[in-house]
C-alpha positions as CSV (number, residue, x, y, z in Angstrom):
1,M,0.1,-0.1,0.1
2,G,2.8,2.4,0.7
3,L,3.3,5.0,-1.9
4,F,6.6,6.2,-0.5
5,K,9.5,4.0,0.5
6,R,10.7,4.8,4.0
7,R,14.2,6.4,4.0
8,L,16.3,6.4,7.3
9,P,16.7,9.7,9.0
10,M,19.6,11.8,7.5
11,S,22.1,13.2,9.8
12,T,21.8,16.8,10.8
13,A,25.6,17.0,11.5
14,K,27.7,19.4,10.0
15,G,31.0,17.7,10.5
16,E,33.1,17.3,13.7
17,I,32.4,19.8,16.4
18,A,35.2,22.3,16.4
19,G,37.4,21.5,19.6
20,L,35.6,18.5,20.6
21,A,38.2,15.8,19.8
22,E,40.8,17.9,21.6
23,L,38.7,18.3,24.4
24,A,37.9,14.5,24.5
25,A,41.4,13.7,24.3
26,S,42.5,16.1,27.1
27,R,39.9,14.5,29.5
28,G,40.4,10.8,28.5
29,W,36.9,10.5,26.8
30,Q,36.2,7.7,24.2
31,S,34.1,8.1,21.0
32,V,30.9,6.1,21.0
33,D,29.4,4.3,18.3
34,G,25.7,3.7,17.9
35,D,23.2,4.6,20.5
36,P,24.8,5.7,23.9
37,F,21.6,5.2,25.9
38,D,19.1,2.7,26.3
39,S,15.7,2.6,24.3
40,G,13.7,4.3,27.5
41,V,16.1,7.3,27.4
42,T,16.1,7.4,23.6
43,N,12.4,7.6,23.6
44,N,12.3,10.4,25.9
45,L,14.9,12.3,23.9
46,W,12.8,11.5,20.9
47,R,9.8,13.3,22.6
48,L,11.9,16.1,23.9
49,N,13.4,16.6,20.3
50,F,9.6,17.7,19.5
51,A,8.8,19.5,22.6
52,L,12.0,21.8,22.6
53,Y,11.0,22.8,19.1
54,G,7.3,23.5,20.3
55,Q,5.6,20.5,19.0
56,R,4.1,17.4,20.2
57,E,5.1,14.2,19.0
58,P,2.6,12.9,16.5
59,I,0.3,10.4,18.0
60,S,-2.2,7.9,16.2
61,P,-5.9,9.1,16.6
62,G,-7.4,7.3,19.5
63,T,-4.2,5.7,20.9
64,S,-1.0,6.9,22.8
65,S,1.2,5.4,20.1
66,P,3.5,7.5,18.1
67,V,2.6,7.8,14.4
68,G,4.8,5.8,12.1
69,V,8.5,5.2,12.9
70,R,10.9,8.0,13.1
71,R,14.4,6.7,14.3
72,S,16.6,8.8,16.4
73,T,20.2,9.4,15.5
74,Y,23.1,10.4,17.5
75,H,26.2,12.4,16.3
76,E,29.5,13.2,17.9
77,S,28.9,11.0,21.0
78,Y,31.6,10.7,23.6
79,A,31.8,9.0,27.1
80,G,34.0,9.6,30.0
81,T,34.0,10.4,33.6
82,I,33.8,13.7,35.7
83,E,34.4,13.6,39.6
84,G,34.1,9.8,39.4
85,R,30.8,10.0,37.7
86,R,30.1,8.4,34.3
87,L,29.5,11.2,31.6
88,V,27.9,11.1,28.1
89,V,27.9,14.0,25.8
90,T,26.2,13.7,22.3
91,N,24.1,15.3,19.6
92,H,20.7,13.8,18.9
93,S,18.4,14.5,16.1
94,T,15.1,13.3,14.7
95,N,12.5,14.3,12.2
96,I,10.0,16.4,13.7
97,A,8.3,17.3,10.4
98,Q,4.4,17.7,10.7
99,L,3.2,19.0,7.3
100,R,6.1,18.1,5.1
101,I,8.2,15.1,4.7
102,Y,11.4,15.9,6.5
103,D,12.5,18.6,8.9
104,F,15.5,17.4,11.1
105,E,16.3,19.1,14.1
106,A,18.8,18.5,16.9
107,V,19.3,18.8,20.7
108,A,22.5,18.7,22.8
109,V,22.5,16.2,25.3
110,C,24.8,15.8,28.5
111,S,24.1,12.9,31.0
112,V,25.8,12.6,34.3
113,E,25.7,9.5,36.7
114,L,24.1,10.2,40.1
115,G,24.9,7.0,41.8
116,T,21.2,6.6,42.9
117,M,17.9,6.9,41.4
118,S,17.4,10.5,40.0
119,P,15.0,12.5,42.4
120,V,13.9,14.7,39.3
121,M,12.1,12.9,36.5
122,L,11.5,15.9,34.4
123,I,11.9,19.6,34.5
124,Q,11.0,21.6,31.4
125,A,9.7,25.1,30.3
126,R,5.9,25.3,31.0
127,A,5.6,27.3,27.5
128,L,6.5,24.1,25.7
129,P,4.4,20.9,25.2
130,L,4.9,18.5,28.4
131,I,6.4,15.2,27.2
132,A,5.1,13.5,30.3
133,R,1.0,13.6,30.1
134,H,-1.2,12.5,33.0
135,V,1.4,12.6,35.6
136,P,1.5,14.8,38.9
137,T,3.7,17.8,39.0
138,T,5.1,19.4,42.2
139,A,5.2,23.4,42.7
140,S,8.4,24.4,44.2
141,G,6.7,27.4,46.2
142,D,8.7,29.8,44.1
143,A,6.3,32.0,42.2
144,E,8.9,32.7,39.2
145,F,10.2,29.2,38.9
146,D,6.6,27.8,39.0
147,E,5.4,30.3,36.3
148,R,8.3,29.4,34.1
149,F,8.9,25.8,34.6
150,V,7.0,22.3,35.4
151,A,8.7,19.7,37.5
152,V,7.9,16.0,37.7
153,L,9.6,14.4,40.7
154,A,10.2,10.8,41.9
155,P,7.3,9.4,43.9
156,T,9.1,9.5,47.1
157,V,10.4,13.1,46.8
158,G,8.9,16.5,47.6
159,A,9.5,20.0,46.7
160,E,12.5,20.1,49.1
161,V,14.6,18.7,46.1
162,L,14.0,21.9,44.2
163,T,16.5,23.8,46.3
164,D,17.3,27.7,46.1
165,D,20.4,26.9,44.0
166,L,18.7,24.4,41.6
167,R,15.9,26.6,40.7
168,R,18.4,29.6,40.2
169,L,20.4,27.4,37.9
170,V,17.5,26.0,36.1
171,M,16.0,29.5,35.3
172,A,19.3,30.5,33.6
173,H,17.9,28.6,30.4
174,D,14.3,28.5,28.7
175,D,15.6,26.3,26.0
176,W,16.6,23.1,28.0
177,A,14.9,20.2,29.8
178,L,16.2,18.2,32.8
179,L,15.3,14.4,32.4
180,G,15.8,11.9,35.1
181,S,16.7,8.2,34.1
182,E,17.1,5.5,36.9
183,N,20.6,6.6,38.2
184,S,21.5,9.2,35.5
185,F,20.5,12.8,35.1
186,L,20.4,14.3,31.7
187,C,20.3,18.0,30.5
188,V,18.6,18.2,26.9
189,S,18.7,21.6,25.1
190,K,17.6,22.8,21.9
191,G,20.2,23.0,18.9
192,R,23.3,21.0,18.6
193,Y,26.7,21.4,20.3
194,E,28.6,23.8,18.0
195,S,32.0,23.9,19.8
196,G,34.1,22.0,22.5
197,D,33.6,25.2,24.4
198,A,30.1,24.8,24.3
199,V,30.3,21.1,25.5
200,A,32.6,22.1,28.6
201,Q,30.2,24.9,29.5
202,R,27.2,22.7,29.5
203,I,29.1,19.9,31.6
204,D,29.9,22.7,34.3
205,E,26.3,23.9,34.3
206,V,25.1,20.2,34.6
207,M,27.5,19.4,37.5
208,S,26.4,22.7,39.1
209,I,22.8,21.3,39.4
210,V,24.0,17.9,40.4
211,H,25.8,19.6,43.4
212,A,22.6,21.6,44.1
213,F,20.8,18.4,45.0
214,P,20.5,17.5,48.6
215,T,23.1,15.2,49.7
216,S,20.5,13.1,51.4
217,L,19.1,12.2,48.0
218,V,22.2,12.3,45.9
219,P,25.6,11.2,47.3
220,T,28.5,13.6,46.7
221,E,30.6,10.6,45.7
222,I,30.0,7.4,43.9
223,D,31.1,4.3,45.9
224,R,32.7,1.9,43.5
225,S,33.7,-0.7,46.0
226,V,30.5,-2.7,45.5
227,D,30.0,-2.5,41.8
228,D,30.6,-6.3,41.3
229,L,27.9,-7.0,44.2
230,A,25.5,-4.5,42.2
231,A,26.1,-6.3,39.1
232,R,25.2,-9.7,40.6
233,I,22.1,-8.1,42.3
234,D,21.2,-6.8,38.8
235,R,20.9,-10.3,37.6
236,I,18.5,-11.4,40.1
237,S,15.0,-12.0,38.8
238,T,13.3,-14.4,41.4
239,I,12.9,-14.5,45.1
240,D,14.8,-17.8,45.2
241,E,17.7,-16.1,43.3
242,A,17.8,-13.2,46.0
243,L,17.6,-15.6,48.8
244,E,20.6,-17.5,47.3
245,F,22.5,-14.4,46.9
246,L,21.9,-13.2,50.4
247,E,22.9,-16.7,51.7
248,Q,26.0,-16.7,49.6
249,L,27.5,-13.5,50.4
250,S,31.0,-14.1,51.8
251,P,32.2,-12.5,55.1
252,D,34.5,-10.3,52.9
253,D,31.5,-9.3,50.7
254,R,29.6,-8.3,53.7
255,Q,32.3,-6.5,55.4
256,R,32.9,-4.4,52.1
257,L,29.1,-3.8,51.9
258,A,28.7,-2.7,55.4
259,Q,31.7,-0.2,55.1
260,S,30.6,1.2,51.9
261,K,28.8,4.4,51.4
262,T,26.0,3.0,49.3
263,P,22.4,2.5,50.8
264,L,23.1,-1.2,50.3
265,A,25.2,-1.0,53.2
266,A,22.0,-1.4,55.5
267,F,21.7,-5.0,54.1
268,A,25.1,-6.4,54.9
269,D,24.0,-8.6,57.5
270,V,20.5,-9.7,56.0
271,T,20.4,-13.4,55.0
272,T,16.6,-13.8,54.2
273,P,14.1,-12.0,52.2
274,E,12.0,-11.5,55.4
275,Q,14.9,-9.9,57.0
276,A,15.3,-7.7,53.7
277,M,11.6,-6.5,53.9
278,A,11.9,-5.6,57.5
279,R,15.2,-3.8,57.0
280,L,13.6,-1.8,54.0
281,E,10.6,-0.7,56.3
282,S,13.1,0.6,58.8
283,L,14.7,2.9,56.6
284,D,13.8,6.6,56.1
285,M,12.1,7.7,52.8
286,P,15.3,9.0,51.2
287,Q,17.1,5.9,51.6
288,R,14.2,4.0,50.3
289,M,14.2,6.0,47.2
290,Q,18.0,5.3,46.7
291,L,17.2,1.6,46.7
292,V,14.3,1.6,44.3
293,S,16.2,1.7,41.2
294,M,18.5,-1.2,42.6
295,F,15.7,-3.4,43.7
296,Q,13.0,-2.5,41.0
297,R,13.6,-5.8,39.3
298,L,13.0,-7.7,42.6
299,D,9.8,-5.7,43.3
300,D,8.5,-6.3,39.8
301,S,8.9,-10.0,40.4
């Protein structure tokens, strides 16, 4: 039936960003081929690609499904670390055409690892189409901020996460959106990165926002001492596997876990699922929130 053959999206890149390769080399970053994010993040970037240009993503009538297939593309992607946190910078583009066949536009993306579930799910300018429909928003109590921006927070977090410094930093731009994804925090702005200096400036801005989060919600340092344990936990998909994991922790594992700065330290002496649930219920809400992303798969099971 199709009258037109579907073409893959064409690049909006204008060539290598001036100074970016030099910046990457000076900071030890590596070039990334393909998609630097999982499909969930890419889908939200796809929506923001429309929203930041004042449009809603096209939806099939009577459904919540996007019209057709419009693949996202990434250009000039680099990954590295900053202050011990994993970092990704990239340009992302998609075809946002509504009345004509092609209209490729780009957004600049900076992603920083938080080491815990992001307390902010979305902050974007109120004047732009909201990419998250039918979800509760939270007012900060700051009239100027609430007039200009809308905030969607993690379920266990209140307006206290929208600190004075955070609001001030966010209000510096109307052409960006902030996106939370599991243990990462992304800044997405209209237009592509045009220079290495622009990339460096954006990273500084994003890190200032990360530093503005309350330390009770976002740790100042990411503890890597239990990365191997975290990887083993991520493979758990049943209660039996969870019990086996808890029972098989070595004394060294338990000691490392107990001395770590991660919220998992509270579970170092747990040996049964019943003890795990009791320990979880004894934690305060910020600690529970930090554990949500780690134990989400267990909860779903």
